[in-house]
N, C-alpha and C positions, 0 to 999 in steps of 0.2 A: 312302684314297689303294691302295690295294688294287680297292678298284672302280673310280676310273678309267687303272687299268694296267688290269682286265676288258674295261673299254669300249676303249680303247683295242689290244690287244691283237687281240681280239671287232670293232675296226672293218679292221685293217688282214687280217688271215682273208678278209675280203670284200671288201678290194680283188684280195686273190691270186687268191680264188673268181673276179672279174666279172675281174681282167685273163686266167687258163687258159679261159674262158668266152670273149673276144673272141680269144684266141687260138686258137680253135679254130674260129670262123664264118670267120678267113681264110686259118683251114686250108683250108674249105668254100669260101672266093671261090679259092684257084689251084683247085682240085677243076675250080672251073665254066670256069671262064680255059682249064687244059688241054682243057677238052674242046672251047672250042674258041665257048663260048657265051662272049658281052657282060655280065657278073652288073649294071650298070643299064641296061638295055633304053633301044630311043626307046622311037619311038610308034610308039602301037595303037590306032591306032581305032574302031570306033562301040562303042564302054563306053555298058550297059546301068546307071545304078543299081539296085542290088539294092534295095531299097525299092521300087522303080516293077516287076523284076520278079515279088517273089512278092506283092504286087496285079493284076501283072496273067496269071498261076499262067499257064500253058497246060501239061499235060506233054507228050512228048515236040516241043518248041519248042523252036526250033536258038536260041541268047546268043552272047555276046560282056558277058563282066562282067573285071574287076578289081578291086583289093582290095590290103592287108594279112592274112596270117593269121595268127591269134590262137591255132591250136590243131594238135594233129597225134594222129594213131591209124592210126600202123602195123602190120596185121593179116592174115598170108605174105604173101599176092599181089590187096592190096588194103591201101586208105589211103583215113581217112574225114582232113577239114584242113576247122575252121570258116577261112572268107575274113570279111573285114568292109571297110563300106566309109563311105561317110562319113554316107551312107542307112541304113545295116545290115547285121546279120547275117545268113553262105547252108553251110551245109555242100555241102563237098566229093567225091563219090566219085571213087578213081582205081581201077581195071582196071585189074593190067596185061596182060592180053588185048586190054581194044582201044587201051590206048595205045601196048603198044610196053614190048619189054621195057629199051634206054638212058634210053626219057622218063621211066620208074616209075623209074627210080636216079635221076632227073634228079631228079626229087620226092620220092624214100628223103631224099636228100640237103639237103632246104630247112631253112632254121632256124626257127622263132616270129617272126614281125615279119618275114618279107620280101615281098616287097611280087613282085606276080605277076600272070597277066592269062591268062582261060581264054575258049577255045570249047568248050564241052558244050549238053548236053540235059538242059532242066529229067524230072523228074521223083517220085513220091516215096515215101519206103521205109514197110516193113511197119506203121512205127510211125504213117505220116501224115510223118515234118516233110519236107519242101520242100526238096529238092536239085537241086545237078549234078550230075551223072558228066558229067566233062571226056575232052572227042577230044584235043584240045588245054592245050599254059599255057606259057609266056614268059614267062622270071626278066625282073623288072624294075627291080625296087634293090633290094641285096642287105643285107637291117640289120650290121652289127658288133658291135653290142654287144642285147648282151640285154633283152628289155624285164622287170623288174621282178616277180614274182609276186603280194608283194603292195604291190604300190602303196595300196592305203589303209590297211593298218595303220603305216601311213613316224607315226610323231611326229613328227618339222619338218615343216612349214608347209608350211615357205616354200621345201622342197625342188620342191613341183610348182607351187607361183609361177616358181620359176628355169629349172627343166624345165616350161614347158606342156606344150610339144609336145609327152615324155611322157603327161603326165600324162589332156589330150585321145584319144592311142590305148588308154590301157589301162579310163580312167575313162567312161564313158561319161552320168553327172550332171550332171558335167563341163561334156562336152561338151554336155547341152543345154541348162547354164545361158545358154551361149553362142551356140546357137541363138537360144535364144528371147528372148534382147542382142539380134539378126538383128534377128529379125519387133519387136522394139518398132518399133525404127528404122524398118522398112518402115510399118511402121500410124501413123507419124507419117509420114512422110514422104505416105501413102498422103492421107491426109486436109487437113494443109495444100496439100497438088494440088490438089483436088478441092473446095476453098470456093476459091480463085484466087488462092490467097500462092504466089510465083516462091520459086526458090529458090536466090543467091548464096553468094559467095565473100571476103570478103573478107582483107584482111595480116596473118599472125602474127606477121610483126615489127612496130614500134612507136618509134615520134619519142619519144609521148610515153602509160609506162603509165596507162595509164584507162579510166573505164570498170563496173570495180567496184573495194573498197575488197581491196590484193592487193599485196604486196613480188613481184617482177619479175623472174623472169630475166634476168640483166643477157648478152651481145653485142655484138661488136664490127665491122661493118665493113670492112674493110679498103683498098677502092678510094675508099669516099667519105668512109674518119678521120672516121665514127661511131658512136656509144652506140647502140646501138635493144636493148630490148626484147621481148622474150616477150607476147602479148596475155594477162597475164591477164580480162577481156573481147574484145570482136568493139560493143562496145554501142556508139561514139564509130562508126566508119565506116558503120555500117546504120545513126542515125539522117542520119549526110551522105544516104546513097541514098532518103533519106524527102525531103531538100530534094531532091532529084533528081528528085524527083517518082513513084520507084520510090516505093509505096500501099499492098502486101501484100508482108511479105519473109518469109524465116527465109533463119535459114544456122545447122545439124547440124554445132556450133566444135569445136577444144582447142581447150583453154587451162591457164595455162601459173603458178602464183603460188607462190612459192621457199621455201616456209613447210613444216610442220608431216606427220609424214604419220600414220596412223592409222585404222580399220576402215572410216573414214567417208573422208580424205584424202586424196591420191594429189595429188601434183603438176603431173601431167602428165593428163585425165579431160576429156570430152566434156560441153556444153550443148547445146540450144537454145537458142537468141535467138528468139522475134518477131514483127516489130515489123506497126502499125495505123496511117494512118493516117482520121483523122476516129473515131478510137476513144481508149477510154479505160480505164482502170483496171477497170471493171465487164465492157469487154465479155474483157477477158485473162482478167478472175476464172471466165464463160461457157465461155469458146476452152479452160483452162484446166482446167476440169470439166469438158468436152466433152473434150478432146486423153488425161486418164490414165483415166477409163472404153470410152475406143474401144479403147486400148493393150490395158487390160485383154480384151475380151471380143474383142484379136481373137486372141492370147498365155492366153488362161487360158479362152473361153469362157463367165466368167464373172463378177462385178461384185464377185460373195465371197470372200475367197481368204486362205490363212490364211501368218501372216508374227512366226514368229520364238512362234511357239507363241502368235499372235494371232490372232485375226479379223479381221478391215479390210470394212469395208463400203461401197461405195464409193457406194451411193444417201443415203446420207450425206454434208452435208458442213453444216460451225459451223464460225460467225463467232468471234474471241472479238474485244478493242480490246487492240493491245499500250498504253494510254496505260492502259487502267483496272488491266492490271495488274500498271503500276509503279507505276501510285499506292496499290494493292491491299498486296501488297509490300515493297514498298519505302517508301510516301510524299514517292512521285519525283510535278511536275507536270509539268506541258508547259515551262510557265514558269519554270520552275526551272534556276539560271543550272550547269554543266555541275560545279563547285570541290562545286555542296551535294547531286551524283546520288553524286559520290566516295561524299561523306561518308555514307550515309545506306543504301551499297551496303553499307560496308565493317560500318555497324554490324548486319546479317546478316550480319559473317560473314565476305564473298567479298575477296576478296585483291587492288584495286589499285594496281596499280606507279607512282611517282607522284602528279603528284592532278590526272592525266590520266587519262581510259576513252574505250576506241579503239574505235569504228565497230562491229566483230570484238567485240568484248565482249559490251556493252551485246544486242547478237540471241542470242547465244552464252547470255548469262545466260536472257533473254527467252525461248530456243529450250528447255528446260533445266526452266522454266515449262506450259512448254503439248506437252513431249510427252506427260507420260504421258496429259493429255485430245487427240494425238489418236493413241492406242493402240487403238481400235476400227475410228475412220472418220475421214475427214482433216478435218484445217483451215485454214480462211484466219487467220491477223498481222496485225488493219487498226490505225488513225489511228497512224503507227513516228512517231516524230519527224520533223522534215527536218532536223538535225543530219545528223541517219544515215543522208538522203538523199540527195543533194547538186542528183541525177541528176531528181528527182522535184518533176510542183506540189502544189501543197500545196492541202486538204483545206481544198474550200471551209466555208466559215460552219463551222471549225474551225482556228482561226488555231496555226500552231506546227506542224501532222500536218501528214502527206501523202499522197494518194489515194496508196494505196502499202499490197499484200499482202504479204504468207510465205507459205504453202503449205509445212504443217507432216502428212509422212503417216506412220503409225507411228512414231511417235519421232524420224522425221531426219525436216531441212529439204529439200524441193524443189522449193518452186517462185519465188520472187521475180515480181515487177510493179507498176510505176503507170505514172498518166497523163504521161506525162512532159514534163518543164519544158520548150515551148518560146520563153523569155523572155532575146532575148539582154544582158538588162540584168542582170536577176535571178540565170541562171548562171555571169557572169560575180560576184558578190558573191557563191556560194558559193564558186565556188573562191576567192573568195583566203581567205573562213572560212579550207574547207579547209585552206590553205597553212601559214598559223597557227598550225594542229594543231600538222598535218605540213607537218615544213619542204624536207623530198624533193620530194615534189609539185609541183608544174607545170605553171602557169597553159596552157592547149589552148588555143592563138589565133588560127589553123584553124579546134577544134570552133566559139568563138563567132561565127567570120567566115561560117561556113557559115550558122550561127539566124539573121544580121545579113541575110542571106536570104530566106531564112524559112522556119521548117520548121512541116504539119499537125498542129494539135491529134494526139496520135494515141497507142494503148496498144503498152506493149512489154512482154516479158511472158521471161523469160530461166528451163528447166527446169532439172534437171540428170541428165541422160541416167545417168548409172552411177545412182548413188541407187534414180530409174526401176527400175533392171533388179533392183537386190538388193530393194527392195522384188515385183518378181513374179514375181518368182525362188528367194525364200524364202533370202538368203545375208546370214548375220550380216558378211564383210566386203568391202568393196568389193574388193581385192584378187581375190572370190572369182569379179569378176563385167568384171576391166579383163584382155588379154590375157596385156600382157607388165606387169604395174605395176610400177612400179621398188621397186626394192628395194636396201642395202648391199653392197657385194661380198665375193664368199664371202670 
């Protein structure tokens, strides 16, 4: 009990100290205003990035840049400061004799965290450090809260997620993760665009929740007086575009699942979905490998890298059979009834609620079997049962299994693809079977109608951008690669 009181006292003490520091900054703000200076700046055109200044460094050249003060050292009539922008950090040198007494006093009264713009001249110190000698300084934004001094030492990592804006200011590795994520998405767009794919946009609010297994978020449109669902996948609309004659398309989309959260799951997530007419699962398999390897080479410069202390080699890709795994581990054959699946899975000590097992549960069980196999190289899981794949074509010569794969890398499920089912008769039957399992599932009549006009044979692919970013940035949690992950209220 005493330790809890001590923790509470420490917290209150910290809050009081924080309030005092904030009050001090407000006092500095009022001093700026009293001096006739607007502390939340105006337009400051012609700014050069710090990284480019250092890359094209030329002594005595005149420059203009802007950024946030990250450190300050006052030495009599001189001030040294570290200025940081999105690209890098550089030292500033302010000399009273050069800048003048009033501007010098103004800079002397600035706080760490303030955003300033400077005009100056580049030079190197006696130790060879690239520096800007400040000729003029302008306050662009006053920081009224102090930056944390020991941000990396915070035990509560959720604070970093809740105040990501502060995390990005002081935590360079976090900033680099998101720069890498941006480059991954850029590399995917670059590759697909250069191979003739067109980027499209489809609705995020659907009348019928479909295109994947998952519980949707529900909303209501007042004017139309109708319920709508945030999409769990864009698949149905993208296939309608195939019907309409778009032959090579993709969408980097935000999708939503009203389900649990974990280090691998966020209710709002980013997916890449690609569709190519006259292709199939095999074509998507080749495309997946090329896309992932291209992304790794672009952002890492190599196809070999470390993820969570394991070296991943993208030059080695293997394939395992879902049907074989089910038979070897659970004694389940493709033509066994679903209740037999449940009995056999329970025999292995795995809990199953009720007398049926969901598609998601079964895929997760197999994922756990595959994860160790994918710790050092990518693994394609093929021969997935038809009952688990309502939108995929059946594999020729293999009744009961579909022409589909799921890709695992480093123990994470990264991608899913298949030869798209384009027979409207069979699609209707699959939807009806799905409705028997899930009473809430609705028949998407408009999709069936679209298929009746004729959809070309096609391959479809989905890649989880968040999980791919986890792999290529060596991040243990999906929250580390999503700028603002969903969290419980404080």
